[in-house]
N, C-alpha and C positions, 0 to 999 in steps of 0.2 A: 385457422387450422386447429383441430383438436388432437392432442396427443395423450395417450394413456400408457403409463408405466406401471409395472408390477415389480415390487421389491420383496425379496425373501425376508429381508430385515431393513428397517429404516429408522433413522434417528429423528423423532418428532419432538415438538416442544414439551410433550408430556413424558418423553423418554423413548426407549427402544420399543418398537412394535414389529410384529411379524405379518407377512403376507399383506403388504400395504399397496393399495392401488392409488396412484397419484394421477389426477387428470389436469391437463394444461390446456389453456386456450388464450390466444392473444398475448402470449408471453407470461401469463400469470398462472398460478396454481388455483384451480377452481374447486377441487374436491380432494379430500384425503380420506381413504377408507381402510382401516386396519382389518385384519382377519377376513380378507376377501379372496374369492377364487381367482386363480391366475387369468389375466387378460392383458392384451396389448403387448408392449415391448418389455421383456423380462430382464431384470438386473438382480444381482445377488445382494448388494449392499448399496443403499441410497442415503446420501448425506446432503444437508444444505451446503452450498459452496460459498467460501468466503470472498470478501473483497480484499484485494491487495491495497492497503490503505496509504502506502507511501512509495512513490516511484519517481526517479529521475531517469526517464527512458534512455536518453542519449549516453548515459554512463555505462550502459551495457557493453558498448564497443571498447571500453577501457579495461575490461576484465583481463586480469593477468599481466597488465602493463605497469603496475605500480608496486611490485614486490622487491625492487632493488632499493638499497639504502641510498638516500640522496646525499648532497654535500653536508647537510647538517648531521653530525654524529648521532643526534637523537631524533630519529625520524618520527613524525607525528601526523595528526590530522592536518595540521597547518602546512607541512611540507607536501602532503598528498594533495591538498587543495591547489597549490601552485602547479603541480603536474596536471590536474584536471583543467585549470584555466588554459594552459597551453594547448591541451587536446581540443577543447571545444572551439578554439579559434579556427580550426580547420574544417568545421562541420558546415555543410550547405543544407538548405531546407530539404533537398532530396535525400541527403544522408540521414537526416533526423527522421524523416518519414519511414525510410527503410529499416532503420534501427528500431524505431518504436513498434513497427509491425512485427518484427522478429521477436522482440521481447514480450509483446502482448501474446503472441502465439505460444511462447514458452510458459507464460503465466497460465494460460488456459490448459496446456498439457500438464502442468503441475497441480491443477485442481482449483485454481482461482477462477471465479466467474466474471470478475470486474476488477477495475483498477482505478485508484485515485491518483491522477498524474499531477504531481507538484511541479508545475512547468515554469521554469524561470529563464529559459533561453529564448529571448524575444527578438533580438536585433542582429544586424550584420556584424561581422568582425570590425572592431573599432567603434561600434555603438551606433552607426548610422541606421536609420529606419528603413524597413522594407516598404514597398508601395502600399501594402496592407499592414497596419501595425500588428494585426493578428495572424500574419503569415505563418509563424511557427506553431501557433495554436491550431491553425487550420491543418497543419501537417499531422499533428497528433490525432485530430479528428479523422483525417483521411485514413490513418492507420487503423483506427478503431472501426471504421466503416468496412475495411477489408477483412479484419480478423474476426469481427463480430463481438469482441469483448465489450462488456458493460463499462462505460466511461463516466467517471466523475472528473471533469477537467477543472484544475485549480490554477488559473493564471496567478503568477507570483508578483507581488509588489516588492521592489528592491530599490531603495532610495539612496542609501549612503554606505560608506565604507566602514563605518564603526559608530559606536554610541556617541562620539564627539561630533558627528555630523560631517565628517570629512568626505571629500569627493570619492567616487568609486575609483578603484585601481584599474590598471589596464586590463587585467583578466576579468573584471566585472562589467566592462562596458556593454556587453551584450545583454545584460540583465536589467539595466537601469531604466526607470520611469519616474517622473514626478506624478503627483496624485491625479492631475488632469489627463496625462497620457495614459495612466493606468485605467482610468474610467473609460477612455476610448478603446483600450485593449480589451477590457471586459465586454464592451458592447460588441466588438468584432468577434470575440470568442463565443458570445451568446448566439450570434447568428450562425456560426459554424456548428455549434452543438445542436442547434435546432434541426440540422439536416440528418441527424442520427435518429435511431428508433426512440420511442418514448421513455425508455428507462435511463437515457443519458441525463446527466446532471451537471450544472455549472455551479461551482463554488468559487472561493478565492483564498489566497494564501499570502498574508504578510510574511515575508521570509523568516524573520527572526527579530528579536529586540535590538540586535546590532545593526540590522540592515534597513529598518524602518524607523522613522521618527515617532515620537509619542503621538503627535497630531495625525501622522499618516496612519498609524495603527487604528486610532479611534475612527477616522474617516473611512478607512477601508471596511471596518466592521459594520458600518452603517450602509454600505453600498448595496448589499444584497440581503436584506432582512430575511432570516430563516434559512439561508443557504449555508452549506458547510463552510467553516473557516478553519484553516490549518496553519500551524506555525511551528517552526523548530524552537525547542525550548530546552535550556539547561543540558546541552549535549557535552560540552567540554569544560574542563576546569578553568581554562583561560577565558572562556566566554563568561563564566560566573564572575570571575574577577573584574572583567571589563564592565559588565552591567552593574555590579555592586559599586564600583568606583564612580560611575556616571550617575546612577539613579538612587544610590543610597540604600539599595536592597538587592538581595539575590534575585535572579530572573523569575523563578516561580513565585516567590513571595510578592515581588513587584506586580506581576501580571494578575495574580489573584486579588490584589488590593486595588488595581487600577483599571481592570477590564471586567465586563459582565460575562465572565466565563460560565458557560452553560452547556447543555448537551449538544449544541451544534458545533462546538469547538473540538478540534483534535490537536493535541500537543505532542509533537514528534520527539522521540528519544527519551527525554526526562531522566537521563542517567546520572545527573548531578543534583540530587535533591536531598534535603534534610528529612528526617522522619515527619516533622510537622508539615512540611511542604507536601510530602507524599499523601498524608491523610487529608490535607486541605484540598489537593487536586481531586482526590477520590470523591469528596463530598459535593463537587460541582456537577457531577454527572457527565463531564467531558470524557473523551476517550484519550487514553495514552496510546500513541502510535509507536509501537515497538518494532525495531528492525534488528534482531539479534545478530544476524550474520554480518551486516555492515557495521554495527556497533563493535563487534569483535574485531573486524578487519581494521577499523580506524582507531581502536584503543579508546573508545568513548568511556567505558565503564559499564557497570551492571545496574540495571533498573531494579528497584526494590519491590519486586513483584509480590513477595510474601506479605509484606505490610500493606501494599496497595490493595490486593485482593481481599485481605482480611477486613479492610475498611469499606468494602463494597465498590471498589474502583472498576471501571470498564476499560478494556484494552482491545487492541487489534494488532494485526501483523502486516508489515510492509517489507518489500525487498529493496527499497532505497537505491543504493548504488548499482544494484542488479548484477553484481559479480557472480552470484549464484541465484538462480530462480528455483527455489526448493522449499515448498510449503512445509512438508514434514520436518525438514531440517531447521527451519525458522522456529517452529514450535518446540522441537526437541532442544534447540540451543537455549531458548528462554528458560526452560526448566533446569537444564544442566548448569546454566550460569548461577542459578539460585543454590544448587547443590554444592558447587565449588566454593561459593562464598560462605555458606552456612554449614558446610560439611555434614549434610544430611541427605535423605532420599525422599522422593515423592512429596516435595515440599508444597506444591500447589494443589495436591489432591485434597479432597474432603472426605468425611466419613461416608458420604453417599455416592460420590463420583470419583473415578480414577483420575490420575494425572492427565492422561490423554483426553478424557472427556471434558475436564475443566478447561484445558488449553483450547480444544477445538471449539467448544460451544462459546467460550469467551471470544475467540477470534472471529467467528462468524457473526455473532451479535454486535460486537464492537465495530467490526469492519463495516457492516451494513449501516450502522449509525453514523460513522465517520464519513461514509460515502454519500449520505443523504439518500439512501437506497432502501426501498421497501422490500427487504430481503432478510436473510439470516435465519430462516426457519422454513420447514416444510409444512406450510399452513395455507389455507385458502386466503386469497387476496394478495399474497406475496408474489413478487417476481420469481419466476421459476429458475432460480440459480441453484443448480444441482450437480452433484458429482457422484459417480458410481465407481466402486472399487472392484478390482479383479481378484477374486478369491482363489484363483488358480495359483497365485504365488504361495510358496510353501509356508511362509510365516503367517499367512492368513488362513491357512487350511484348518477348518473346523472351529475357528474362533467366532465368538458371538458377542454382541453388545460392546461394553467398555473394553473387554479383552481384545476385541478386534481393532478398536481405535488405538489402543496402546501398542499393539503389534505393528500397525502401520507407522505410527509416529516414532516409535523407539527402536523397532527392529527392521523397518522397511524404508522405502523412499517413494518418490513420486512416480516410479515405474509401475506402482500398484494402481495408479489412476487409469481407469478404463474409458469412462464416458463423462463429458461435461456439457451442461446446458447453461447458457447465459440468457436470462429472460426468455426461456423457452427455445432459444436458438441452439440446436444440437451441433456443437462446433468441434468436439473431440470424440472420435470413435476409435475404439480399440487402442487408445493411448496416443493417437496422432491427430493433429489438427487437420481440417479438411484441405487447407492450402499449405501444408507443411513444406513440401518440396519447393513450391514457388517462392515462398517467403524466405526460406533458407538460402536459396540460390541468389536472390537479390541481396540478402545480407552479406553473403560471401563476396559478391562483387563490390559492395560498398566498402568492406574491410580492405579489399585489395587496393582500391583507390586511396583510402586513408593512409595505408602504409607508405605509399609513394609521397604523400604530402607531409607525413611525419618525418 
């Protein structure tokens, strides 16, 4: 099927252009023509749509449930993690599928065209295997088939409870696999992903330096040559201390010295890095996967974005815990964290591009790279991952170019998203997903059942 769009203004790799005709066929952009006469479906503003590069779908159902102080007078990531473990022990495969479909719908309505699902919930409560080791991966795939979102599935290797190799704790039993079981899991996940459209991708994710052995990390990295590989890195001060004590080096320094980190890697969070580690990571061409809303929620710290971008580093944005699916807010929070730390303004802007432009282009390019997805630009040959904005909103009225992006990201929100295409699939129209009511109703019913179990 051939689709033709006409945008009054569009953000192309060369910059802003007017009266742009974009032609789509078989999910890809086939032609882009600026200064063209109106034809086809008309939109006011057309942008490349980003990949949400880090998601734990099931955590969406925890939103708002972890804001009371626990028994520990100093509540932290680690006390939050214990609450998360208790929650996930109540989840069935059907629950996970319903939650994943709902959160994928929210992502599309927020302007994301695709998601990289960092998927570590593999087994039954207590750790027993399902009849299919890839049962839970299949549920994520089923959700993507229903919502139409572009999926990069990242089955997670989780081997141990800490750098000392201790056994998994009770709350981690549903995550664990040895390297052979993980290989079987990948094979099952690959078969499931093959049922999706051709833009779907299978990668893999060694969870963290705490949760995988050195040999496990090396072997996992060899399992799918060229595929995306994601890893949590340097998120918490306690993690830095544990890795330093066990390995004799801080997490980022150790990884850069002991793994062939290159552009297929995406390192998640990186909020606890030294200046030398920051510039060292930038030099690899890997993507820093930033999740500013979750990082603020968990008190992780502030990524050194100013130094990293100055060194040519690549980044993308993820919703992680999914307590809020808010593309504009993620990008705004990234810039505002830099301002609060450095007591300045427009810290990520350049002489040529506004803050919003730097943030948005960085997110779409880095997200596409991290997702192993040929997207991130309105250009021939790319998957047609596109988002159109509704300029009827008062804050967008009369705005053009970078001023319009800045107004969306700093004065507006995701209600300004009008239309979204994922690999040419037109999934959001006038701000609503095609199956919004069905997916929302199923999610409500799932939450009602969970409340009884909790």
